[in-house]
Structures are given as C-alpha cells and as structure tokens.
ROTORNU-275919 format. One record per residue: x, y, z of N, C-alpha, C in turn. Coordinates in Angstrom, 1 decimal, padded with zeros to 4 digits. Atoms other than C-alpha are relative to their C-alpha. Layout:
N
<npx: X	npy: Y	npz: Z	capx: X	capy: Y	capz: Z	cpx: X	cpy: Y	cpz: Z> $
...
***
This chain:
99
<npx: 000.8	npy: -001.2	npz: 000.0	capx: 000.0	capy: 000.0	capz: 000.0	cpx: 000.9	cpy: 001.2	cpz: 000.0> $
<npx: -000.8	npy: -001.2	npz: 000.0	capx: 001.2	capy: 003.5	capz: -000.7	cpx: 000.0	cpy: 000.7	cpz: 001.3> $
<npx: -000.2	npy: -000.7	npz: -001.2	capx: 002.5	capy: 005.6	capz: 002.1	cpx: -000.1	cpy: 001.6	cpz: -000.3> $
<npx: 000.0	npy: -001.4	npz: 000.4	capx: 003.0	capy: 009.0	capz: 000.4	cpx: -001.3	cpy: 000.4	cpz: -000.5> $
<npx: 001.3	npy: -000.5	npz: 000.3	capx: 000.0	capy: 011.2	capz: -000.1	cpx: -000.3	cpy: 000.0	cpz: -001.5> $
<npx: 000.1	npy: 000.0	npz: 001.5	capx: 000.6	capy: 011.6	capz: -003.9	cpx: -000.2	cpy: -001.4	cpz: -000.5> $
<npx: 000.1	npy: 001.4	npz: 000.4	capx: 000.9	capy: 007.8	capz: -004.2	cpx: -001.4	cpy: -000.5	cpz: 000.3> $
<npx: 001.3	npy: 000.3	npz: -000.3	capx: -002.4	capy: 007.4	capz: -002.4	cpx: -001.0	cpy: 000.5	cpz: -001.0> $
<npx: 000.9	npy: -000.6	npz: 001.0	capx: -004.1	capy: 009.8	capz: -004.7	cpx: 000.1	cpy: -000.7	cpz: -001.4> $
<npx: -000.2	npy: 000.8	npz: 001.2	capx: -002.6	capy: 008.0	capz: -007.7	cpx: -000.8	cpy: -001.3	cpz: 000.0> $
<npx: 000.7	npy: 001.2	npz: -000.2	capx: -004.1	capy: 004.8	capz: -006.4	cpx: -001.5	cpy: 000.2	cpz: -000.2> $
<npx: 001.4	npy: -000.3	npz: 000.1	capx: -007.5	capy: 006.3	capz: -006.1	cpx: -000.4	cpy: 000.3	cpz: -001.5> $
<npx: 000.3	npy: -000.3	npz: 001.4	capx: -007.3	capy: 007.7	capz: -009.6	cpx: 000.1	cpy: -001.2	cpz: -000.9> $
<npx: -000.1	npy: 001.2	npz: 000.8	capx: -006.2	capy: 004.4	capz: -011.0	cpx: -001.2	cpy: -000.9	cpz: 000.1> $
<npx: 001.2	npy: 000.8	npz: -000.2	capx: -009.2	capy: 002.6	capz: -009.4	cpx: -001.2	cpy: 000.6	cpz: -000.8> $
<npx: 001.1	npy: -000.7	npz: 000.7	capx: -011.6	capy: 005.2	capz: -010.9	cpx: 000.2	cpy: -000.2	cpz: -001.5> $
<npx: -000.2	npy: 000.2	npz: 001.5	capx: -010.0	capy: 004.9	capz: -014.4	cpx: -000.2	cpy: -001.4	cpz: -000.4> $
<npx: 000.2	npy: 001.5	npz: 000.3	capx: -010.0	capy: 001.1	capz: -014.2	cpx: -001.4	cpy: -000.3	cpz: -000.1> $
<npx: 001.5	npy: 000.4	npz: 000.0	capx: -013.7	capy: 000.9	capz: -013.4	cpx: -000.6	cpy: 000.6	cpz: -001.2> $
<npx: 000.6	npy: -000.6	npz: 001.3	capx: -014.5	capy: 003.3	capz: -016.3	cpx: 000.4	cpy: -000.8	cpz: -001.2> $
<npx: -000.5	npy: 000.8	npz: 001.1	capx: -012.3	capy: 001.4	capz: -018.7	cpx: -000.6	cpy: -001.4	cpz: -000.1> $
<npx: 000.6	npy: 001.3	npz: 000.0	capx: -013.7	capy: -001.9	capz: -017.6	cpx: -001.4	cpy: 000.0	cpz: -000.5> $
<npx: 001.3	npy: -000.1	npz: 000.4	capx: -017.2	capy: -000.7	capz: -018.2	cpx: -000.1	cpy: 000.1	cpz: -001.6> $
<npx: 000.0	npy: -000.2	npz: 001.4	capx: -016.5	capy: 000.4	capz: -021.8	cpx: 000.6	cpy: -001.3	cpz: -000.7> $
<npx: -000.5	npy: 001.3	npz: 000.6	capx: -014.5	capy: -002.8	capz: -022.5	cpx: -001.0	cpy: -001.1	cpz: 000.0> $
<npx: 001.1	npy: 001.0	npz: -000.1	capx: -017.4	capy: -004.9	capz: -021.3	cpx: -001.1	cpy: 000.3	cpz: -001.1> $
<npx: 000.9	npy: -000.4	npz: 001.1	capx: -019.7	capy: -003.0	capz: -023.7	cpx: 000.5	cpy: -000.5	cpz: -001.4> $
<npx: -000.6	npy: 000.4	npz: 001.2	capx: -017.3	capy: -003.7	capz: -026.5	cpx: 000.0	cpy: -001.5	cpz: -000.2> $
<npx: 000.0	npy: 001.4	npz: 000.0	capx: -017.0	capy: -007.4	capz: -025.6	cpx: -001.4	cpy: -000.6	cpz: -000.3> $
<npx: 001.3	npy: 000.5	npz: 000.2	capx: -020.7	capy: -007.9	capz: -025.5	cpx: -000.5	cpy: 000.3	cpz: -001.5> $
<npx: 000.3	npy: -000.3	npz: 001.4	capx: -021.2	capy: -006.2	capz: -028.9	cpx: 000.8	cpy: -000.8	cpz: -001.0> $
<npx: -000.9	npy: 000.8	npz: 000.9	capx: -018.3	capy: -008.0	capz: -030.5	cpx: -000.5	cpy: -001.5	cpz: 000.0> $
<npx: 000.4	npy: 001.4	npz: -000.1	capx: -019.6	capy: -011.4	capz: -029.3	cpx: -001.3	cpy: -000.2	cpz: -000.8> $
<npx: 001.3	npy: 000.2	npz: 000.8	capx: -023.1	capy: -010.8	capz: -030.8	cpx: 000.3	cpy: 000.2	cpz: -001.5> $
<npx: -000.4	npy: -000.2	npz: 001.4	capx: -021.5	capy: -009.5	capz: -034.0	cpx: 000.6	cpy: -001.3	cpz: -000.6> $
<npx: -000.7	npy: 001.2	npz: 000.5	capx: -019.3	capy: -012.6	capz: -034.3	cpx: -001.0	cpy: -001.2	cpz: -000.1> $
<npx: 001.0	npy: 001.1	npz: 000.1	capx: -022.3	capy: -014.9	capz: -033.6	cpx: -000.9	cpy: 000.2	cpz: -001.3> $
<npx: 000.7	npy: -000.2	npz: 001.3	capx: -024.2	capy: -013.2	capz: -036.5	cpx: 000.8	cpy: -000.3	cpz: -001.2> $
<npx: -000.9	npy: 000.3	npz: 001.2	capx: -021.2	capy: -013.6	capz: -038.8	cpx: 000.1	cpy: -001.5	cpz: -000.1> $
<npx: 000.0	npy: 001.5	npz: 000.0	capx: -021.0	capy: -017.3	capz: -037.8	cpx: -001.2	cpy: -000.6	cpz: -000.6> $
<npx: 001.2	npy: 000.5	npz: 000.6	capx: -024.6	capy: -017.8	capz: -038.7	cpx: -000.3	cpy: 000.5	cpz: -001.4> $
<npx: 000.1	npy: -000.6	npz: 001.3	capx: -024.0	capy: -015.9	capz: -041.9	cpx: -001.2	cpy: 000.9	cpz: -000.2> $
<npx: 001.1	npy: -000.9	npz: 000.0	capx: -026.7	capy: -013.4	capz: -041.1	cpx: 000.5	cpy: 001.4	cpz: -000.2> $
<npx: -000.6	npy: -001.3	npz: 000.4	capx: -025.6	capy: -010.2	capz: -042.9	cpx: -000.9	cpy: 001.1	cpz: 000.6> $
<npx: 000.8	npy: -001.1	npz: -000.6	capx: -028.6	capy: -008.1	capz: -041.8	cpx: 000.2	cpy: 000.2	cpz: 001.5> $
<npx: -000.2	npy: -000.1	npz: -001.5	capx: -028.1	capy: -008.9	capz: -038.1	cpx: 001.4	cpy: 000.6	cpz: 000.2> $
<npx: -001.3	npy: -000.5	npz: -000.2	capx: -024.4	capy: -008.2	capz: -038.4	cpx: 000.1	cpy: 001.5	cpz: -000.3> $
<npx: 000.0	npy: -001.4	npz: 000.3	capx: -024.9	capy: -004.9	capz: -040.1	cpx: -000.8	cpy: 000.8	cpz: 001.1> $
<npx: 000.7	npy: -000.7	npz: -001.1	capx: -027.5	capy: -003.9	capz: -037.4	cpx: 000.8	cpy: 000.1	cpz: 001.2> $
<npx: -000.8	npy: 000.0	npz: -001.2	capx: -025.1	capy: -004.8	capz: -034.7	cpx: 001.2	cpy: 001.0	cpz: -000.2> $
<npx: -001.1	npy: -000.9	npz: 000.3	capx: -022.2	capy: -003.0	capz: -036.4	cpx: -000.3	cpy: 001.5	cpz: 000.0> $
<npx: 000.4	npy: -001.4	npz: 000.1	capx: -024.0	capy: 000.2	capz: -037.0	cpx: -000.8	cpy: 000.4	cpz: 001.3> $
<npx: 000.8	npy: -000.3	npz: -001.1	capx: -026.9	capy: 000.6	capz: -034.5	cpx: -001.1	cpy: -001.1	cpz: 000.1> $
<npx: 001.1	npy: 000.9	npz: -000.2	capx: -029.4	capy: -001.8	capz: -033.0	cpx: -001.3	cpy: 000.8	cpz: 000.2> $
<npx: 001.3	npy: -000.7	npz: -000.2	capx: -033.0	capy: -000.6	capz: -033.3	cpx: -001.1	cpy: -001.0	cpz: 000.4> $
<npx: 001.1	npy: 000.9	npz: -000.3	capx: -036.2	capy: -002.0	capz: -031.9	cpx: -001.1	cpy: 000.2	cpz: -001.1> $
<npx: 001.0	npy: 000.0	npz: 001.0	capx: -039.5	capy: -002.4	capz: -033.8	cpx: -000.6	cpy: 001.4	cpz: -000.2> $
<npx: 000.5	npy: -001.3	npz: 000.1	capx: -040.5	capy: 001.2	capz: -033.1	cpx: 001.0	cpy: 001.0	cpz: -000.7> $
<npx: -001.0	npy: -000.8	npz: 000.7	capx: -037.3	capy: 002.5	capz: -034.8	cpx: 000.9	cpy: 000.7	cpz: 001.0> $
<npx: -000.9	npy: -000.7	npz: -000.9	capx: -035.7	capy: 003.7	capz: -031.6	cpx: 001.2	cpy: -000.8	cpz: 000.2> $
<npx: -001.3	npy: 000.6	npz: -000.2	capx: -032.1	capy: 003.0	capz: -031.0	cpx: 000.1	cpy: -000.6	cpz: 001.5> $
<npx: 000.0	npy: 000.6	npz: -001.3	capx: -031.7	capy: 000.5	capz: -028.1	cpx: 001.4	cpy: -000.1	cpz: 000.5> $
<npx: -001.4	npy: 000.2	npz: -000.4	capx: -027.9	capy: -000.1	capz: -028.1	cpx: 000.8	cpy: 000.8	cpz: -001.0> $
<npx: -001.0	npy: -000.6	npz: 000.9	capx: -024.9	capy: 001.7	capz: -029.6	cpx: 000.5	cpy: -001.1	cpz: -000.8> $
<npx: -000.5	npy: 001.0	npz: 000.9	capx: -023.5	capy: -000.1	capz: -032.5	cpx: 001.5	cpy: -000.3	cpz: 000.3> $
<npx: -001.4	npy: 000.4	npz: -000.3	capx: -020.1	capy: -001.9	capz: -032.4	cpx: 000.9	cpy: 001.1	cpz: -000.5> $
<npx: -000.8	npy: -001.1	npz: 000.5	capx: -018.6	capy: 000.9	capz: -034.6	cpx: 000.0	cpy: 001.2	cpz: 000.9> $
<npx: 000.1	npy: -001.1	npz: -000.9	capx: -019.8	capy: 003.5	capz: -032.2	cpx: 000.8	cpy: -000.3	cpz: 001.3> $
<npx: -000.7	npy: 000.3	npz: -001.2	capx: -018.4	capy: 001.7	capz: -029.2	cpx: 001.5	cpy: 000.0	cpz: -000.2> $
<npx: -001.4	npy: 000.0	npz: 000.3	capx: -015.0	capy: 001.3	capz: -030.9	cpx: 000.4	cpy: 001.5	cpz: 000.0> $
<npx: -000.4	npy: -001.5	npz: 000.1	capx: -015.0	capy: 005.1	capz: -031.6	cpx: 000.1	cpy: 000.6	cpz: 001.4> $
<npx: 000.0	npy: -000.5	npz: -001.4	capx: -015.8	capy: 005.7	capz: -027.9	cpx: 001.3	cpy: -000.4	cpz: 000.7> $
<npx: -001.3	npy: 000.5	npz: -000.6	capx: -012.9	capy: 003.5	capz: -026.8	cpx: 001.2	cpy: 000.8	cpz: -000.4> $
<npx: -001.1	npy: -000.8	npz: 000.6	capx: -010.6	capy: 005.4	capz: -029.1	cpx: 000.0	cpy: 001.4	cpz: 000.6> $
<npx: 000.1	npy: -001.3	npz: -000.5	capx: -011.9	capy: 008.8	capz: -027.9	cpx: 000.4	cpy: 000.1	cpz: 001.5> $
<npx: -000.4	npy: 000.0	npz: -001.5	capx: -011.4	capy: 007.9	capz: -024.2	cpx: 001.4	cpy: -000.6	cpz: 000.2> $
<npx: -001.4	npy: 000.5	npz: -000.1	capx: -007.9	capy: 006.6	capz: -024.9	cpx: 000.1	cpy: -001.3	cpz: 000.7> $
<npx: -000.1	npy: 001.4	npz: -000.5	capx: -008.7	capy: 003.1	capz: -023.9	cpx: 000.7	cpy: -000.9	cpz: -001.0> $
<npx: -000.8	npy: 000.7	npz: 001.0	capx: -007.4	capy: 001.8	capz: -027.2	cpx: 000.6	cpy: 001.0	cpz: -000.9> $
<npx: -000.7	npy: -000.9	npz: 000.9	capx: -005.1	capy: 003.4	capz: -029.7	cpx: -000.8	cpy: 000.2	cpz: -001.3> $
<npx: 000.8	npy: -000.3	npz: 001.2	capx: -006.5	capy: 005.0	capz: -032.9	cpx: 000.3	cpy: -001.0	cpz: -001.1> $
<npx: -000.3	npy: 001.0	npz: 001.1	capx: -004.7	capy: 002.6	capz: -035.2	cpx: -000.7	cpy: -001.4	cpz: 000.4> $
<npx: 000.7	npy: 001.3	npz: -000.5	capx: -006.1	capy: -000.4	capz: -033.1	cpx: -001.5	cpy: 000.1	cpz: -000.3> $
<npx: 001.4	npy: -000.2	npz: 000.3	capx: -009.6	capy: 001.1	capz: -033.5	cpx: -000.3	cpy: -000.2	cpz: -001.5> $
<npx: 000.2	npy: 000.0	npz: 001.4	capx: -009.2	capy: 001.5	capz: -037.2	cpx: 000.2	cpy: -001.4	cpz: -000.5> $
<npx: -000.2	npy: 001.4	npz: 000.4	capx: -007.9	capy: -002.1	capz: -037.6	cpx: -001.2	cpy: -000.8	cpz: 000.4> $
<npx: 001.2	npy: 000.8	npz: -000.4	capx: -010.8	capy: -003.5	capz: -035.6	cpx: -001.2	cpy: 000.2	cpz: -000.9> $
<npx: 001.1	npy: -000.4	npz: 000.9	capx: -013.4	capy: -001.6	capz: -037.7	cpx: 000.3	cpy: -000.6	cpz: -001.4> $
<npx: -000.3	npy: 000.5	npz: 001.3	capx: -011.6	capy: -002.7	capz: -040.9	cpx: -000.3	cpy: -001.5	cpz: 000.0> $
<npx: 000.2	npy: 001.5	npz: 000.0	capx: -011.6	capy: -006.4	capz: -039.9	cpx: -001.5	cpy: -000.3	cpz: 000.1> $
<npx: 001.4	npy: 000.2	npz: -000.1	capx: -015.3	capy: -006.2	capz: -039.0	cpx: -000.7	cpy: 000.2	cpz: -001.3> $
<npx: 000.5	npy: -000.2	npz: 001.3	capx: -016.2	capy: -004.7	capz: -042.3	cpx: 000.4	cpy: -001.1	cpz: -001.0> $
<npx: -000.5	npy: 001.1	npz: 000.8	capx: -014.1	capy: -007.3	capz: -044.0	cpx: -000.8	cpy: -001.3	cpz: 000.2> $
<npx: 000.8	npy: 001.2	npz: -000.3	capx: -016.0	capy: -010.1	capz: -042.2	cpx: -001.4	cpy: 000.1	cpz: -000.6> $
<npx: 001.3	npy: -000.2	npz: 000.5	capx: -019.3	capy: -008.6	capz: -043.3	cpx: 000.0	cpy: -000.2	cpz: -001.5> $
<npx: -000.1	npy: 000.1	npz: 001.4	capx: -018.1	capy: -008.4	capz: -046.9	cpx: 000.2	cpy: -001.5	cpz: -000.4> $
<npx: -000.3	npy: 001.4	npz: 000.3	capx: -017.0	capy: -012.0	capz: -046.8	cpx: -001.3	cpy: -000.8	cpz: -000.1> $
<npx: 001.2	npy: 000.8	npz: 000.0	capx: -020.5	capy: -013.3	capz: -046.1	cpx: -001.0	cpy: 000.6	cpz: -001.0> $
<npx: 001.0	npy: -000.7	npz: 000.9	capx: -022.2	capy: -010.8	capz: -048.5	cpx: 000.0	cpy: -000.7	cpz: -001.4> $
***
C-alpha cells in the first residue's frame, strides 16, 4: 500500500479509471460477441444492425453499434487510434466475406 499522499491519490485515480475502462471494454466485448455470432450464422442483416446501431420495432435505438463503441474506446484513450481502425476494418471485411 502506498504511504506518500501523492501515491495514495494516484491509487484512487487508477481505481476510478480502471472501473471506467472496464465498463467500456465490457460493452465492446458484448457487442463483439453478438456480431461474431451473427457472422458465424452468416446473417448479414443482423451483423450490419449490430455493427451500426441496433433498433427495436419502433425504430428507436436501443444499443450503440459496435462501430460507435469502438469510436468511444478510441476517444477515451482506452485503445489506440490505429487499433480502433484495424478492428473496424476487420469487422467490415468479415461482413463483406458473407455478402
């Protein structure tokens, strides 16, 4: 455990940042798994809906799309910009493969 006051503050900050980062990573993991399941079933419409935005029958957006989540991770410096671009490229490539 830290003894110096600045080290204690840094520990508090790290806990806060970790919980925020874990939340956004969990959103990404959930969206990615559903996207990969749609790709595995060769369901292009579902994969496109997950990648862009999921909507319910009333046309209201219920969840952010996978692309949007990746952009948020990049904006919040959870992943690097090139990593985000590579992920989006590979997801688009997977959709084109089943089209």
